N, C-alpha and C positions, 0 to 999 in steps of 0.2 A: 107517535111519529109526526114529524112536521110535514106540512104540505105547503108548497110554494104556489106561485101564480102559474097559470098555463101560459104557453107562448103567445096565444091570442090576447090574453089579459095583459101580459107584460107589454106587448106591442101597442095595445090601446093606451096603456098608462104612459108609455114613452111618447106617443104622438100627442097626447093631451098636454104633457109637460112641455113639449117642443112648442106648441101653440102659445103657451103662457110665457115662454122665455123672451125677454127683451133686454138688450144691452143699452146702457146710457153712458155718455161721457159728460161729466159735469164737474165744474170747479168745486173742490172740497169745501171751500168757504161758503158755498151756496147750498150745501146739503145739511139738513138738520136732523137730529134725532129727537123724536117726540114720543109721548106715551099715548097710544090710541085707547079711547074708552067708548063705551056705548054698544048698542045692539045686543045687550044682554050678555056680552062677552066680558071676560076679565081683562083688566088693562094689559096691554102688550106693547113692547117697544117697536117702533117703526122708523124707517128713514123716509124723510120727505124731500123730494127732488124739486128743483126750481122750475118755473114756467109751467106749472100745472101738469108736469109729467107724471105725477102720482105719488102715492104713499105705499111703501112696501114693508112687509114684516121683516124683522131681523130674526133669522132662524138660528138654531143652535150652533152650526158651524161658523156663521158670521160672528156670533157672540164670542166664540173661542178665539177667532182671529183678531177681533177688536181688543180683547183682553191681552193677547200676546203682544200686539203692537204697543199697547199702553205700558206694559211691563218693560218692553224694549226702550220706549221713550224715557221711562223712569230711570233705567240703567244709565242713560246719558245725562241724568241730572234733572229731568222733568218731574212733575208731580201730578198724576192723573188718577191712579187707582190706589185705594187704601184698603182693599179687601183681598184676602187670599183667594185663589181660584175656586176652592170649594164653596166659600160663601157667595162668590159671584154667581156660581151655578145655581145655588139654592134660591137666590133672588130671581134668576131667570125662570126657574121651574115654578116658583110661586106666582109669577106674573101671568 
């Protein structure tokens, strides 16, 4: 039998996430994708914002969205992604 979170635990988690949430507006040409290393963690992709606004991890949903946009760009004649979605996800999971 599966057991979920209690309402109190869920509310606590929602509040903690709300405190972490920040929205930024930045020109896309000033946002860079980097690979963060160090601290004993395995390398992971991050977005680095301009003007010392910080570095943020790229989570699974964002990876899917980036892949989808790249494929859309390629359908218009661009050339960004050379991997099928399955291999793209394998790389993400290995990082």
